[in-house]
LOVEXDREN-469553 format. One line per 4 residues: their letters; for each residue z, x, y of N, C-alpha, C, O. Coordinates in steps of 0.05 Angstrom, whole numbers, plus 5000, padded with zeros to 4 digits. Last residue first. Layout:
% LOVEXDREN-469553
A	Z,X,Y,Z,X,Y,Z,X,Y,Z,X,Y  ...
% end
This chain:
% LOVEXDREN-469553
VNGR	5071,5228,5414,5055,5252,5407,5026,5246,5409,5010,5264,5404  5110,5190,5424,5090,5195,5444,5073,5220,5439,5061,5231,5457  5124,5162,5358,5130,5169,5385,5106,5174,5403,5084,5163,5398  5091,5185,5297,5112,5171,5311,5113,5180,5341,5104,5202,5348
VLAT	5024,5178,5276,5046,5196,5284,5065,5180,5301,5057,5163,5317  5005,5133,5223,5004,5141,5252,5028,5160,5257,5049,5157,5244  4966,5113,5165,4989,5126,5178,4983,5131,5208,4960,5133,5217  4956,5081,5102,4947,5086,5129,4971,5097,5144,4994,5091,5137
IGTR	4939,5081,5033,4958,5088,5054,4943,5091,5081,4921,5101,5082  4912,5022,5002,4915,5051,5004,4932,5056,5029,4938,5038,5044  4907,4966,4995,4892,4980,5016,4892,5010,5013,4872,5022,5022  4893,4925,4939,4911,4944,4951,4895,4961,4971,4872,4969,4966
SLER	4897,4867,4901,4881,4882,4920,4901,4899,4936,4921,4890,4946  4894,4832,4841,4909,4851,4857,4890,4866,4875,4869,4875,4867  4904,4774,4800,4887,4791,4816,4905,4809,4833,4928,4802,4839  4943,4757,4764,4916,4748,4760,4896,4766,4775,4875,4773,4766
IGYP	4999,4777,4729,4983,4783,4753,4954,4776,4748,4942,4786,4729  5051,4749,4701,5022,4748,4698,5007,4752,4724,5004,4734,4740  5104,4757,4697,5095,4730,4704,5065,4727,4701,5055,4704,4698  5109,4812,4686,5116,4793,4666,5108,4764,4671,5104,4748,4653
KLLE	5091,4835,4738,5075,4836,4714,5083,4816,4692,5065,4803,4681  5129,4839,4778,5113,4814,4776,5095,4813,4751,5085,4792,4744  5152,4889,4772,5169,4865,4769,5153,4839,4767,5163,4820,4755  5107,4921,4782,5120,4922,4756,5137,4898,4751,5138,4887,4729
IMAD	5097,4909,4836,5077,4902,4816,5090,4901,4788,5085,4883,4773  5143,4931,4859,5139,4902,4860,5119,4893,4839,5122,4873,4826  5135,4986,4849,5158,4972,4837,5154,4942,4837,5161,4928,4818  5088,4995,4879,5088,4999,4850,5111,4984,4837,5107,4972,4816
IKDT	5110,4986,4930,5089,4968,4920,5087,4971,4890,5083,4951,4876  5147,5027,4934,5156,5000,4937,5135,4981,4925,5142,4962,4910  5114,5073,4929,5135,5067,4909,5144,5038,4910,5148,5026,4889  5083,5070,4976,5070,5067,4950,5091,5060,4928,5085,5044,4911
DGVV	5116,5031,5027,5106,5056,5016,5096,5051,4987,5101,5029,4976  5091,4967,5050,5111,4989,5048,5099,5014,5037,5075,5017,5037  5083,4898,5041,5076,4922,5057,5098,4942,5054,5122,4935,5055  5055,4845,5005,5077,4865,5007,5066,4889,5022,5044,4899,5017
QVIL	5043,4778,4992,5035,4801,5009,5059,4820,5011,5081,4811,5018  5022,4737,4939,5044,4752,4952,5033,4775,4968,5015,4789,4958  5001,4676,4921,4991,4702,4931,5014,4714,4947,5023,4702,4967  5012,4639,4862,5021,4646,4888,5007,4672,4895,5002,4689,4878
SGPG	4990,4584,4819,4992,4612,4827,5003,4614,4856,5004,4595,4871  4977,4532,4807,4988,4549,4786,4991,4578,4793,4995,4595,4776  4963,4509,4857,4975,4493,4836,4988,4509,4814,5009,4501,4803  4983,4558,4907,4963,4542,4893,4977,4526,4871,5001,4530,4867
VDVV	4998,4586,4967,5010,4572,4944,4988,4554,4932,4977,4537,4946  4999,4647,5003,4984,4624,4993,4998,4612,4969,5008,4627,4952  5035,4684,5019,5015,4677,5038,4997,4654,5029,4981,4644,5044  5101,4703,5016,5081,4687,5001,5061,4677,5022,5069,4664,5042
SARF	5123,4770,5028,5119,4742,5036,5098,4729,5019,5079,4742,5009  5178,4816,5021,5149,4810,5020,5147,4781,5029,5166,4768,5038  5227,4839,5013,5219,4832,5040,5189,4828,5042,5176,4835,5062  5242,4844,4961,5225,4865,4971,5216,4860,5000,5199,4874,5011
TEVV	5272,4797,4955,5285,4823,4951,5269,4845,4963,5280,4864,4974  5232,4758,4960,5253,4760,4980,5266,4788,4979,5271,4800,4999  5204,4765,4912,5190,4767,4937,5211,4772,4960,5207,4790,4976  5244,4753,4874,5232,4780,4875,5219,4785,4902,5222,4806,4914
GLIE	5251,4699,4888,5273,4717,4889,5264,4746,4890,5274,4762,4906  5201,4678,4875,5209,4678,4903,5233,4696,4908,5236,4708,4929  5205,4681,4819,5185,4697,4834,5193,4700,4863,5191,4721,4875  5245,4642,4811,5249,4670,4802,5230,4689,4817,5239,4709,4827
PRES	5220,4595,4831,5245,4605,4843,5251,4635,4835,5260,4650,4852  5173,4590,4797,5171,4598,4825,5197,4608,4837,5197,4627,4852  5174,4570,4746,5178,4599,4749,5180,4608,4779,5189,4630,4785  5162,4516,4750,5188,4524,4739,5194,4553,4743,5218,4561,4743
PEAK	5108,4516,4770,5130,4507,4787,5158,4516,4777,5176,4521,4792  5077,4578,4751,5081,4549,4746,5106,4541,4763,5123,4558,4769  5041,4626,4772,5067,4616,4779,5068,4586,4775,5061,4570,4792  5009,4687,4770,5011,4662,4756,5039,4651,4761,5059,4665,4756
VKIL	4995,4718,4831,5013,4717,4808,5011,4689,4796,5012,4669,4811  4961,4764,4868,4960,4736,4859,4974,4734,4832,4966,4748,4813  4978,4805,4919,4981,4802,4890,4980,4772,4884,4997,4757,4893  4959,4853,4964,4959,4824,4959,4959,4821,4929,4941,4832,4915
ALER	4990,4907,4998,4979,4896,4973,4980,4866,4974,4999,4854,4984  4987,4964,5041,4988,4935,5038,4977,4927,5011,4957,4938,5002  5026,5019,5064,5005,5009,5046,5008,4978,5045,5031,4969,5047  5043,5068,5113,5046,5043,5099,5021,5036,5083,5000,5047,5087
AVMP	5078,5115,5151,5056,5111,5132,5062,5085,5117,5085,5081,5107  5093,5148,5209,5098,5123,5195,5073,5119,5177,5051,5118,5187  5118,5215,5221,5097,5194,5219,5108,5169,5205,5129,5170,5192  5127,5278,5250,5140,5253,5241,5120,5230,5242,5106,5227,5262
KLSF	5085,5330,5222,5093,5313,5244,5108,5288,5233,5103,5279,5211  5062,5358,5182,5085,5371,5196,5095,5354,5219,5112,5363,5234  5021,5325,5163,5042,5334,5145,5066,5346,5159,5089,5344,5148  4976,5308,5189,5002,5295,5196,5026,5307,5181,5048,5299,5186
DVVK	4923,5339,5216,4941,5342,5193,4968,5330,5201,4981,5342,5219  4861,5315,5235,4889,5318,5243,4907,5318,5218,4906,5300,5202  4797,5330,5255,4814,5327,5232,4843,5333,5241,4848,5354,5254  4743,5301,5291,4769,5315,5292,4784,5309,5266,4784,5287,5256
IVDI	4692,5281,5279,4697,5293,5305,4722,5311,5305,4722,5332,5316  4645,5270,5231,4673,5278,5235,4675,5292,5261,4662,5313,5266  4590,5262,5221,4605,5242,5237,4634,5249,5243,4647,5235,5258  4576,5307,5187,4565,5304,5214,4582,5285,5232,4587,5291,5255
IKYL	4619,5346,5152,4607,5320,5153,4600,5314,5182,4617,5317,5200  4647,5393,5157,4618,5395,5151,4604,5368,5153,4579,5367,5155  4700,5377,5162,4685,5385,5187,4655,5389,5182,4640,5389,5201  4712,5371,5108,4710,5347,5125,4695,5354,5151,4679,5338,5160
QKEI	4714,5424,5091,4693,5406,5080,4690,5381,5098,4668,5372,5102  4760,5441,5119,4734,5454,5124,4711,5436,5114,4690,5433,5128  4799,5409,5094,4794,5406,5123,4766,5418,5130,4751,5406,5145  4797,5429,5042,4790,5401,5047,4783,5397,5076,4763,5384,5083
QELT	4815,5481,5051,4787,5477,5041,4779,5448,5046,4756,5443,5053  4867,5472,5067,4849,5484,5086,4820,5480,5077,4802,5475,5094  4887,5451,5019,4886,5434,5042,4867,5445,5064,4853,5430,5077  4883,5497,4986,4868,5473,4979,4865,5454,5004,4844,5444,5009
KDDG	4919,5532,5013,4891,5539,5009,4873,5514,5004,4851,5512,5015  4968,5505,5009,4956,5510,5035,4926,5516,5033,4910,5507,5049  4963,5458,4953,4974,5481,4967,4959,5486,4993,4939,5472,4998  4966,5386,4956,4955,5411,4947,4969,5434,4962,4985,5430,4980
ITVI	4947,5318,4960,4968,5337,4955,4955,5363,4946,4936,5363,4930  4927,5269,5009,4922,5287,4987,4946,5306,4983,4963,5308,5001  4897,5216,5041,4922,5227,5032,4916,5244,5008,4903,5236,4989  4861,5201,5098,4859,5213,5071,4886,5225,5064,4896,5241,5078
VM	4839,5151,5139,4862,5166,5130,4858,5175,5102,4851,5160,5084  4795,5144,5192,4798,5144,5163,4823,5161,5157,4827,5182,5169
% end
């Protein structure tokens, strides 16, 4: 499980202590001081009439996202990246009409052989 939080040292220490109180927790690892890769995934169903699709595909291409489903009046777009990238893509797709949105939250791994 990946938990992303912001706080001072005292708050983070308290969170770690509370996690260790949970019976199933074996180990807590703080990634904040280690080089890491963190990503989030979003699936966005956008209203997309055939006349609007070229514009939407331009946005998708700009964000290096991909279309994973094409329906008669909609597209499902998959975008992977940091939170800011996903937020920006959602903002640009809002004018077309977002029908549904599913977002994973952040997941992360430490870089290299650590």
